[in-house]
ChimeraX commands (.cxc) that place a marker at each C-alpha (Angstrom):
marker #1 position 4.99,-4.86,-16.57 radius 0.5
marker #1 position 3.49,-1.34,-16.01 radius 0.5
marker #1 position 0.03,0.69,-16.01 radius 0.5
marker #1 position 1.00,2.03,-19.41 radius 0.5
marker #1 position 1.71,-1.35,-21.01 radius 0.5
marker #1 position -1.32,-2.74,-20.77 radius 0.5
marker #1 position -3.88,0.53,-20.49 radius 0.5
marker #1 position -6.59,1.06,-23.15 radius 0.5
marker #1 position -5.22,4.50,-24.66 radius 0.5
marker #1 position -8.19,5.08,-26.52 radius 0.5
marker #1 position -10.48,5.86,-23.90 radius 0.5
marker #1 position -14.72,6.43,-24.16 radius 0.5
marker #1 position -15.66,9.69,-22.32 radius 0.5
marker #1 position -18.65,11.27,-20.86 radius 0.5
marker #1 position -19.36,14.88,-19.35 radius 0.5
marker #1 position -21.40,15.54,-15.96 radius 0.5
marker #1 position -24.19,16.48,-18.55 radius 0.5
marker #1 position -24.28,13.18,-20.46 radius 0.5
marker #1 position -27.74,11.56,-20.07 radius 0.5
marker #1 position -28.21,8.26,-17.64 radius 0.5
marker #1 position -29.45,6.76,-20.73 radius 0.5
marker #1 position -26.78,7.73,-23.20 radius 0.5
marker #1 position -23.90,6.59,-20.60 radius 0.5
marker #1 position -26.05,3.52,-19.72 radius 0.5
marker #1 position -25.86,2.28,-23.81 radius 0.5
marker #1 position -22.46,3.47,-24.22 radius 0.5
marker #1 position -21.64,1.10,-20.93 radius 0.5
marker #1 position -23.96,-1.93,-22.88 radius 0.5
marker #1 position -22.20,-1.44,-26.12 radius 0.5
marker #1 position -18.45,-1.42,-25.01 radius 0.5
marker #1 position -18.99,-3.19,-21.69 radius 0.5
marker #1 position -16.94,-0.87,-19.80 radius 0.5
marker #1 position -16.86,2.25,-17.12 radius 0.5
marker #1 position -16.49,5.95,-18.68 radius 0.5
marker #1 position -14.72,7.88,-17.04 radius 0.5
marker #1 position -16.17,11.56,-17.05 radius 0.5
marker #1 position -14.05,14.76,-18.17 radius 0.5
marker #1 position -14.91,18.49,-17.92 radius 0.5
marker #1 position -14.80,21.12,-19.94 radius 0.5
marker #1 position -11.23,21.55,-19.57 radius 0.5
marker #1 position -10.45,17.88,-20.06 radius 0.5
marker #1 position -10.37,17.18,-16.50 radius 0.5
marker #1 position -10.94,14.15,-14.95 radius 0.5
marker #1 position -13.54,14.71,-12.43 radius 0.5
marker #1 position -15.51,11.34,-11.67 radius 0.5
marker #1 position -16.31,8.04,-13.38 radius 0.5
marker #1 position -19.42,5.94,-13.76 radius 0.5
marker #1 position -19.51,2.53,-13.47 radius 0.5
marker #1 position -21.94,-0.54,-13.52 radius 0.5
marker #1 position -22.40,-0.11,-9.59 radius 0.5
marker #1 position -23.68,2.97,-10.11 radius 0.5
marker #1 position -26.91,2.14,-11.72 radius 0.5
marker #1 position -27.84,-0.60,-9.29 radius 0.5
marker #1 position -30.36,1.86,-7.47 radius 0.5
marker #1 position -32.44,3.07,-9.89 radius 0.5
marker #1 position -36.17,3.95,-9.54 radius 0.5
marker #1 position -36.85,2.96,-13.39 radius 0.5
marker #1 position -36.61,-0.55,-12.03 radius 0.5
marker #1 position -37.72,-0.28,-8.73 radius 0.5
marker #1 position -34.30,-0.71,-6.62 radius 0.5
marker #1 position -34.34,2.23,-4.41 radius 0.5
marker #1 position -33.23,2.01,-1.10 radius 0.5
marker #1 position -35.97,1.04,1.06 radius 0.5
marker #1 position -35.19,2.13,4.69 radius 0.5
marker #1 position -37.09,1.90,8.29 radius 0.5
marker #1 position -38.48,5.12,9.69 radius 0.5
marker #1 position -36.42,4.83,12.20 radius 0.5
marker #1 position -32.78,4.59,10.25 radius 0.5
marker #1 position -33.48,7.14,8.06 radius 0.5
marker #1 position -34.15,9.16,11.09 radius 0.5
marker #1 position -31.16,8.66,12.63 radius 0.5
marker #1 position -28.94,8.94,8.74 radius 0.5
marker #1 position -31.39,12.58,8.39 radius 0.5
marker #1 position -32.69,14.34,5.77 radius 0.5
marker #1 position -29.41,14.83,3.72 radius 0.5
marker #1 position -28.49,11.05,3.40 radius 0.5
marker #1 position -32.39,10.54,2.12 radius 0.5
marker #1 position -31.84,13.75,-0.60 radius 0.5
marker #1 position -28.56,12.32,-1.65 radius 0.5
marker #1 position -30.35,8.79,-2.22 radius 0.5
marker #1 position -32.66,10.84,-3.91 radius 0.5
marker #1 position -30.57,11.99,-6.28 radius 0.5
marker #1 position -28.46,8.87,-7.32 radius 0.5
marker #1 position -32.06,7.11,-7.77 radius 0.5
marker #1 position -33.70,10.07,-9.73 radius 0.5
marker #1 position -31.04,11.92,-11.42 radius 0.5
marker #1 position -31.01,12.27,-15.16 radius 0.5
marker #1 position -27.31,13.28,-15.59 radius 0.5
marker #1 position -23.78,11.75,-15.21 radius 0.5
marker #1 position -23.12,14.06,-12.41 radius 0.5
marker #1 position -26.08,12.70,-10.09 radius 0.5
marker #1 position -25.03,9.13,-10.37 radius 0.5
marker #1 position -20.72,9.18,-10.74 radius 0.5
marker #1 position -18.38,8.71,-8.57 radius 0.5
marker #1 position -16.59,11.42,-7.71 radius 0.5
marker #1 position -12.73,11.69,-6.94 radius 0.5
marker #1 position -12.03,8.49,-8.27 radius 0.5
marker #1 position -8.90,6.29,-7.73 radius 0.5
marker #1 position -6.08,6.75,-10.24 radius 0.5
marker #1 position -3.03,5.66,-11.28 radius 0.5
marker #1 position 0.00,7.09,-13.37 radius 0.5
marker #1 position 1.34,5.00,-16.35 radius 0.5
marker #1 position 4.57,3.74,-14.65 radius 0.5
marker #1 position 2.46,2.23,-12.10 radius 0.5
marker #1 position 3.65,-1.41,-11.43 radius 0.5
marker #1 position 0.87,-4.13,-12.08 radius 0.5
marker #1 position 1.30,-5.41,-8.46 radius 0.5
marker #1 position -0.37,-2.33,-7.22 radius 0.5
marker #1 position -3.01,-2.09,-9.65 radius 0.5
marker #1 position -4.04,-5.58,-8.42 radius 0.5
marker #1 position -3.52,-3.95,-4.87 radius 0.5
marker #1 position -5.54,-0.85,-5.60 radius 0.5
marker #1 position -8.92,-3.05,-7.54 radius 0.5
marker #1 position -8.34,-5.57,-4.49 radius 0.5
marker #1 position -8.69,-3.46,-1.48 radius 0.5
marker #1 position -11.23,-0.78,-3.14 radius 0.5
marker #1 position -13.61,-3.59,-4.74 radius 0.5
marker #1 position -13.18,-1.24,-7.99 radius 0.5
marker #1 position -12.84,-2.79,-11.36 radius 0.5
marker #1 position -10.79,-0.01,-13.08 radius 0.5
marker #1 position -8.58,2.50,-12.40 radius 0.5
marker #1 position -7.94,6.14,-14.96 radius 0.5
marker #1 position -4.31,6.61,-15.95 radius 0.5
marker #1 position -3.25,9.88,-15.49 radius 0.5
marker #1 position -0.33,11.90,-17.01 radius 0.5
marker #1 position 0.42,15.40,-15.50 radius 0.5
marker #1 position -3.38,15.13,-14.60 radius 0.5
marker #1 position -4.50,14.70,-17.94 radius 0.5
marker #1 position -6.40,11.14,-18.66 radius 0.5
marker #1 position -4.02,9.45,-21.17 radius 0.5
marker #1 position -5.78,5.69,-20.77 radius 0.5
marker #1 position -7.58,3.19,-18.69 radius 0.5
marker #1 position -6.76,-0.13,-17.01 radius 0.5
marker #1 position -9.38,-2.83,-16.09 radius 0.5
marker #1 position -9.46,-6.61,-14.76 radius 0.5
marker #1 position -10.04,-7.06,-18.69 radius 0.5
marker #1 position -6.43,-5.77,-19.25 radius 0.5
marker #1 position -4.90,-7.40,-16.73 radius 0.5
marker #1 position -6.87,-11.01,-17.57 radius 0.5
marker #1 position -4.72,-9.82,-21.47 radius 0.5
marker #1 position -1.59,-9.27,-19.85 radius 0.5
marker #1 position -1.70,-13.18,-18.16 radius 0.5
marker #1 position -2.64,-14.33,-21.66 radius 0.5
marker #1 position -0.20,-12.44,-23.26 radius 0.5
marker #1 position 2.62,-14.29,-21.24 radius 0.5
marker #1 position 1.87,-17.16,-21.80 radius 0.5
marker #1 position 2.89,-16.77,-25.16 radius 0.5
marker #1 position 6.36,-15.44,-24.67 radius 0.5
marker #1 position 9.39,-17.12,-26.36 radius 0.5
marker #1 position 10.36,-20.20,-24.49 radius 0.5
marker #1 position 13.21,-20.27,-21.80 radius 0.5
marker #1 position 16.22,-22.04,-23.92 radius 0.5
marker #1 position 17.89,-23.31,-20.73 radius 0.5
marker #1 position 14.71,-24.77,-19.64 radius 0.5
marker #1 position 16.40,-28.78,-19.89 radius 0.5
marker #1 position 15.13,-31.35,-17.19 radius 0.5
marker #1 position 18.20,-30.64,-15.40 radius 0.5
marker #1 position 17.53,-26.97,-15.18 radius 0.5
marker #1 position 13.65,-27.39,-14.48 radius 0.5
marker #1 position 14.29,-30.01,-11.64 radius 0.5
marker #1 position 16.11,-27.08,-10.18 radius 0.5
marker #1 position 13.85,-24.41,-10.46 radius 0.5
marker #1 position 11.39,-26.38,-8.76 radius 0.5
marker #1 position 13.04,-27.32,-6.12 radius 0.5
marker #1 position 14.34,-24.29,-5.47 radius 0.5
marker #1 position 10.84,-22.88,-5.32 radius 0.5
marker #1 position 9.00,-25.40,-3.17 radius 0.5
marker #1 position 12.31,-25.20,-1.03 radius 0.5
marker #1 position 12.01,-21.30,-0.26 radius 0.5
marker #1 position 8.21,-21.64,0.98 radius 0.5
marker #1 position 6.92,-22.58,4.49 radius 0.5
marker #1 position 4.32,-25.25,3.10 radius 0.5
marker #1 position 6.96,-27.58,1.23 radius 0.5
marker #1 position 6.62,-31.37,1.45 radius 0.5
marker #1 position 8.30,-33.24,3.71 radius 0.5
marker #1 position 11.46,-35.48,1.81 radius 0.5
marker #1 position 10.76,-33.02,-1.31 radius 0.5
marker #1 position 11.74,-34.78,-4.53 radius 0.5
marker #1 position 11.48,-33.42,-8.04 radius 0.5
marker #1 position 12.49,-35.67,-11.51 radius 0.5
marker #1 position 12.14,-34.42,-14.70 radius 0.5
marker #1 position 12.24,-36.38,-18.69 radius 0.5
marker #1 position 11.34,-34.77,-21.62 radius 0.5
marker #1 position 10.02,-32.06,-19.12 radius 0.5
marker #1 position 7.45,-34.08,-17.63 radius 0.5
marker #1 position 7.63,-33.79,-14.05 radius 0.5
marker #1 position 7.03,-35.96,-10.92 radius 0.5
marker #1 position 6.63,-34.45,-7.73 radius 0.5
marker #1 position 7.16,-37.04,-4.36 radius 0.5
marker #1 position 7.29,-35.90,-0.80 radius 0.5
marker #1 position 4.70,-35.81,1.95 radius 0.5
marker #1 position 2.23,-33.28,2.82 radius 0.5
marker #1 position -0.06,-32.52,5.79 radius 0.5
marker #1 position -2.84,-29.86,3.93 radius 0.5
marker #1 position -4.41,-30.62,0.39 radius 0.5
marker #1 position -3.69,-27.02,-0.27 radius 0.5
marker #1 position 0.16,-27.48,0.07 radius 0.5
marker #1 position -0.32,-30.59,-2.93 radius 0.5
marker #1 position -2.07,-28.00,-4.96 radius 0.5
marker #1 position 0.52,-25.20,-4.17 radius 0.5
marker #1 position 3.24,-27.49,-4.81 radius 0.5
marker #1 position 1.63,-28.22,-8.17 radius 0.5
marker #1 position 1.09,-25.12,-9.15 radius 0.5
marker #1 position 4.74,-24.35,-8.19 radius 0.5
marker #1 position 5.89,-27.17,-11.12 radius 0.5
marker #1 position 3.57,-25.76,-13.32 radius 0.5
marker #1 position 5.08,-22.08,-13.74 radius 0.5
marker #1 position 8.70,-23.34,-14.26 radius 0.5
marker #1 position 9.54,-22.55,-17.83 radius 0.5
marker #1 position 9.58,-25.73,-20.33 radius 0.5
marker #1 position 7.24,-28.35,-18.21 radius 0.5
marker #1 position 5.13,-29.66,-20.27 radius 0.5
marker #1 position 3.08,-32.02,-17.49 radius 0.5
marker #1 position 3.22,-32.66,-13.95 radius 0.5
marker #1 position 2.43,-35.73,-12.18 radius 0.5
marker #1 position 1.54,-35.50,-8.76 radius 0.5
marker #1 position 2.76,-38.43,-6.03 radius 0.5
marker #1 position 2.69,-36.87,-3.04 radius 0.5
marker #1 position 1.33,-38.32,0.13 radius 0.5
marker #1 position -0.86,-36.97,2.58 radius 0.5
marker #1 position 0.04,-37.66,5.81 radius 0.5
marker #1 position -2.64,-36.23,8.88 radius 0.5
marker #1 position -0.24,-35.04,11.68 radius 0.5
marker #1 position -2.50,-36.42,14.76 radius 0.5
marker #1 position -3.49,-39.90,13.81 radius 0.5
marker #1 position -0.56,-41.05,11.10 radius 0.5
marker #1 position -3.22,-42.03,8.68 radius 0.5
marker #1 position -1.53,-42.04,5.36 radius 0.5
marker #1 position -3.10,-41.18,1.91 radius 0.5
marker #1 position -1.15,-41.79,-1.75 radius 0.5
marker #1 position -1.95,-39.37,-4.02 radius 0.5
marker #1 position -5.26,-39.24,-5.81 radius 0.5
marker #1 position -3.04,-39.77,-8.88 radius 0.5
marker #1 position -1.95,-42.56,-7.89 radius 0.5
marker #1 position -4.71,-44.24,-6.44 radius 0.5
marker #1 position -6.19,-43.96,-9.75 radius 0.5
marker #1 position -3.22,-45.56,-11.22 radius 0.5
marker #1 position -3.70,-48.62,-8.90 radius 0.5
marker #1 position -7.41,-49.39,-9.70 radius 0.5
marker link #1:1,2 radius 0.2
marker link #1:2,3 radius 0.2
marker link #1:3,4 radius 0.2
marker link #1:4,5 radius 0.2
marker link #1:5,6 radius 0.2
marker link #1:6,7 radius 0.2
marker link #1:7,8 radius 0.2
marker link #1:8,9 radius 0.2
marker link #1:9,10 radius 0.2
marker link #1:10,11 radius 0.2
marker link #1:11,12 radius 0.2
marker link #1:12,13 radius 0.2
marker link #1:13,14 radius 0.2
marker link #1:14,15 radius 0.2
marker link #1:15,16 radius 0.2
marker link #1:16,17 radius 0.2
marker link #1:17,18 radius 0.2
marker link #1:18,19 radius 0.2
marker link #1:19,20 radius 0.2
marker link #1:20,21 radius 0.2
marker link #1:21,22 radius 0.2
marker link #1:22,23 radius 0.2
marker link #1:23,24 radius 0.2
marker link #1:24,25 radius 0.2
marker link #1:25,26 radius 0.2
marker link #1:26,27 radius 0.2
marker link #1:27,28 radius 0.2
marker link #1:28,29 radius 0.2
marker link #1:29,30 radius 0.2
marker link #1:30,31 radius 0.2
marker link #1:31,32 radius 0.2
marker link #1:32,33 radius 0.2
marker link #1:33,34 radius 0.2
marker link #1:34,35 radius 0.2
marker link #1:35,36 radius 0.2
marker link #1:36,37 radius 0.2
marker link #1:37,38 radius 0.2
marker link #1:38,39 radius 0.2
marker link #1:39,40 radius 0.2
marker link #1:40,41 radius 0.2
marker link #1:41,42 radius 0.2
marker link #1:42,43 radius 0.2
marker link #1:43,44 radius 0.2
marker link #1:44,45 radius 0.2
marker link #1:45,46 radius 0.2
marker link #1:46,47 radius 0.2
marker link #1:47,48 radius 0.2
marker link #1:48,49 radius 0.2
marker link #1:49,50 radius 0.2
marker link #1:50,51 radius 0.2
marker link #1:51,52 radius 0.2
marker link #1:52,53 radius 0.2
marker link #1:53,54 radius 0.2
marker link #1:54,55 radius 0.2
marker link #1:55,56 radius 0.2
marker link #1:56,57 radius 0.2
marker link #1:57,58 radius 0.2
marker link #1:58,59 radius 0.2
marker link #1:59,60 radius 0.2
marker link #1:60,61 radius 0.2
marker link #1:61,62 radius 0.2
marker link #1:62,63 radius 0.2
marker link #1:63,64 radius 0.2
marker link #1:64,65 radius 0.2
marker link #1:65,66 radius 0.2
marker link #1:66,67 radius 0.2
marker link #1:67,68 radius 0.2
marker link #1:68,69 radius 0.2
marker link #1:69,70 radius 0.2
marker link #1:70,71 radius 0.2
marker link #1:71,72 radius 0.2
marker link #1:72,73 radius 0.2
marker link #1:73,74 radius 0.2
marker link #1:74,75 radius 0.2
marker link #1:75,76 radius 0.2
marker link #1:76,77 radius 0.2
marker link #1:77,78 radius 0.2
marker link #1:78,79 radius 0.2
marker link #1:79,80 radius 0.2
marker link #1:80,81 radius 0.2
marker link #1:81,82 radius 0.2
marker link #1:82,83 radius 0.2
marker link #1:83,84 radius 0.2
marker link #1:84,85 radius 0.2
marker link #1:85,86 radius 0.2
marker link #1:86,87 radius 0.2
marker link #1:87,88 radius 0.2
marker link #1:88,89 radius 0.2
marker link #1:89,90 radius 0.2
marker link #1:90,91 radius 0.2
marker link #1:91,92 radius 0.2
marker link #1:92,93 radius 0.2
marker link #1:93,94 radius 0.2
marker link #1:94,95 radius 0.2
marker link #1:95,96 radius 0.2
marker link #1:96,97 radius 0.2
marker link #1:97,98 radius 0.2
marker link #1:98,99 radius 0.2
marker link #1:99,100 radius 0.2
marker link #1:100,101 radius 0.2
marker link #1:101,102 radius 0.2
marker link #1:102,103 radius 0.2
marker link #1:103,104 radius 0.2
marker link #1:104,105 radius 0.2
marker link #1:105,106 radius 0.2
marker link #1:106,107 radius 0.2
marker link #1:107,108 radius 0.2
marker link #1:108,109 radius 0.2
marker link #1:109,110 radius 0.2
marker link #1:110,111 radius 0.2
marker link #1:111,112 radius 0.2
marker link #1:112,113 radius 0.2
marker link #1:113,114 radius 0.2
marker link #1:114,115 radius 0.2
marker link #1:115,116 radius 0.2
marker link #1:116,117 radius 0.2
marker link #1:117,118 radius 0.2
marker link #1:118,119 radius 0.2
marker link #1:119,120 radius 0.2
marker link #1:120,121 radius 0.2
marker link #1:121,122 radius 0.2
marker link #1:122,123 radius 0.2
marker link #1:123,124 radius 0.2
marker link #1:124,125 radius 0.2
marker link #1:125,126 radius 0.2
marker link #1:126,127 radius 0.2
marker link #1:127,128 radius 0.2
marker link #1:128,129 radius 0.2
marker link #1:129,130 radius 0.2
marker link #1:130,131 radius 0.2
marker link #1:131,132 radius 0.2
marker link #1:132,133 radius 0.2
marker link #1:133,134 radius 0.2
marker link #1:134,135 radius 0.2
marker link #1:135,136 radius 0.2
marker link #1:136,137 radius 0.2
marker link #1:137,138 radius 0.2
marker link #1:138,139 radius 0.2
marker link #1:139,140 radius 0.2
marker link #1:140,141 radius 0.2
marker link #1:141,142 radius 0.2
marker link #1:142,143 radius 0.2
marker link #1:143,144 radius 0.2
marker link #1:144,145 radius 0.2
marker link #1:145,146 radius 0.2
marker link #1:146,147 radius 0.2
marker link #1:147,148 radius 0.2
marker link #1:148,149 radius 0.2
marker link #1:149,150 radius 0.2
marker link #1:150,151 radius 0.2
marker link #1:151,152 radius 0.2
marker link #1:152,153 radius 0.2
marker link #1:153,154 radius 0.2
marker link #1:154,155 radius 0.2
marker link #1:155,156 radius 0.2
marker link #1:156,157 radius 0.2
marker link #1:157,158 radius 0.2
marker link #1:158,159 radius 0.2
marker link #1:159,160 radius 0.2
marker link #1:160,161 radius 0.2
marker link #1:161,162 radius 0.2
marker link #1:162,163 radius 0.2
marker link #1:163,164 radius 0.2
marker link #1:164,165 radius 0.2
marker link #1:165,166 radius 0.2
marker link #1:166,167 radius 0.2
marker link #1:167,168 radius 0.2
marker link #1:168,169 radius 0.2
marker link #1:169,170 radius 0.2
marker link #1:170,171 radius 0.2
marker link #1:171,172 radius 0.2
marker link #1:172,173 radius 0.2
marker link #1:173,174 radius 0.2
marker link #1:174,175 radius 0.2
marker link #1:175,176 radius 0.2
marker link #1:176,177 radius 0.2
marker link #1:177,178 radius 0.2
marker link #1:178,179 radius 0.2
marker link #1:179,180 radius 0.2
marker link #1:180,181 radius 0.2
marker link #1:181,182 radius 0.2
marker link #1:182,183 radius 0.2
marker link #1:183,184 radius 0.2
marker link #1:184,185 radius 0.2
marker link #1:185,186 radius 0.2
marker link #1:186,187 radius 0.2
marker link #1:187,188 radius 0.2
marker link #1:188,189 radius 0.2
marker link #1:189,190 radius 0.2
marker link #1:190,191 radius 0.2
marker link #1:191,192 radius 0.2
marker link #1:192,193 radius 0.2
marker link #1:193,194 radius 0.2
marker link #1:194,195 radius 0.2
marker link #1:195,196 radius 0.2
marker link #1:196,197 radius 0.2
marker link #1:197,198 radius 0.2
marker link #1:198,199 radius 0.2
marker link #1:199,200 radius 0.2
marker link #1:200,201 radius 0.2
marker link #1:201,202 radius 0.2
marker link #1:202,203 radius 0.2
marker link #1:203,204 radius 0.2
marker link #1:204,205 radius 0.2
marker link #1:205,206 radius 0.2
marker link #1:206,207 radius 0.2
marker link #1:207,208 radius 0.2
marker link #1:208,209 radius 0.2
marker link #1:209,210 radius 0.2
marker link #1:210,211 radius 0.2
marker link #1:211,212 radius 0.2
marker link #1:212,213 radius 0.2
marker link #1:213,214 radius 0.2
marker link #1:214,215 radius 0.2
marker link #1:215,216 radius 0.2
marker link #1:216,217 radius 0.2
marker link #1:217,218 radius 0.2
marker link #1:218,219 radius 0.2
marker link #1:219,220 radius 0.2
marker link #1:220,221 radius 0.2
marker link #1:221,222 radius 0.2
marker link #1:222,223 radius 0.2
marker link #1:223,224 radius 0.2
marker link #1:224,225 radius 0.2
marker link #1:225,226 radius 0.2
marker link #1:226,227 radius 0.2
marker link #1:227,228 radius 0.2
marker link #1:228,229 radius 0.2
marker link #1:229,230 radius 0.2
marker link #1:230,231 radius 0.2
marker link #1:231,232 radius 0.2
marker link #1:232,233 radius 0.2
marker link #1:233,234 radius 0.2
marker link #1:234,235 radius 0.2
marker link #1:235,236 radius 0.2
marker link #1:236,237 radius 0.2
marker link #1:237,238 radius 0.2
marker link #1:238,239 radius 0.2
view
């Protein structure tokens, strides 16, 4: 999937001269960040929830010690004053926002969001705003994949082969790993040395097409003491 497959196309925008209260009401109504465009419809910024965190109206303006204020200089104090008390979107917006094009892969979208700590990415075509991708769009993509047409080759033997191949290709694969499958129900056997390896193995099995349920029979062994513990599922069944 790429940006154009999941982006919101009908983007609500504001201008640099839009009043702060109007922008805030739009964001409350639609639960979105707002791209900011100028008179030529060029993207000049973006305004989001984080831009309203430090505001004089709610008493959250920055309070710095005198010595720190001295080190930062009058320029920083003036910039803070504008962001905290400005009345127009231009006063609080993030300028030169990070953007993507329509062909940007989802993997790159997620990477940009994680690296820069942002929740939305404007999508551009020839310097024109054509959409926006948010974390909600990514969530919708996950949900849509779950509704895809089942794999017709997902019989028990194919399921077993796919799980075995996927797990054996990792660094955390269980020792003596074995998989049995009957009518789409998977049973995992082997020895693990970390609980995270258990979780990863189960996730690998759940991701195989055609899997209806996964049973965990992976045994934990402490590499130092040799202490041996059956899987939580097997321990519960024994009681």
